[in-house]
C-alpha positions in Angstrom: 76.1 77.5 -80.4 77.7 78.4 -83.7 80.5 76.5 -85.2 82.9 79.5 -84.6 82.2 79.3 -80.9 82.7 75.5 -80.9 86.1 75.9 -82.7 87.3 78.6 -80.3 86.4 76.5 -77.3 88.0 73.2 -78.7 91.2 75.3 -79.5 91.2 76.8 -76.0 90.8 73.4 -74.3 93.3 71.8 -76.7 96.0 74.6 -76.0 95.4 74.2 -72.3 96.0 70.5 -72.5 99.3 71.0 -74.5 100.6 73.6 -72.0 99.8 71.2 -69.1 101.5 68.4 -70.9 104.6 70.6 -71.6 104.7 71.9 -68.0 104.5 68.3 -66.6 107.4 66.7 -68.6 111.1 66.5 -68.1 112.8 69.0 -65.8 109.9 71.3 -65.5 107.7 68.6 -63.7 109.2 69.3 -60.3 109.4 73.1 -60.8 105.7 73.1 -61.8 104.5 70.8 -58.9 106.5 73.1 -56.4 105.0 76.3 -57.9 101.5 75.0 -57.8 101.9 73.7 -54.2 103.3 77.0 -53.0 100.4 79.0 -54.6 97.9 76.6 -53.2 99.3 76.9 -49.7 99.2 80.7 -49.9 95.7 80.7 -51.2 94.7 78.3 -48.4 96.2 80.7 -45.9 94.6 83.8 -47.2 91.3 82.0 -47.1 91.8 81.1 -43.6 92.5 84.6 -42.6 89.4 85.8 -44.1 87.3 83.4 -42.1 88.9 84.3 -38.8 87.9 87.8 -39.2 84.3 86.9 -39.0 82.6 88.6 -35.9 80.0 86.2 -34.2 78.4 89.2 -32.2 76.9 90.6 -35.5 73.0 89.8 -35.9 71.8 87.5 -38.5 68.5 88.3 -40.2 66.5 85.9 -42.0 
């Protein structure tokens, strides 16, 4: 891996860490937690809907 790629990955990780630290400090902490919980809940519900639509009568070939 070239030095440029390593620097780009390092900057990406560092900026992500700074964004997470900013979002989880002060008044933004509760808003961020509520937002993430809401999105995780909706994602969980959408995944459950997809699992329920599976038809057991379909043949399974090996």
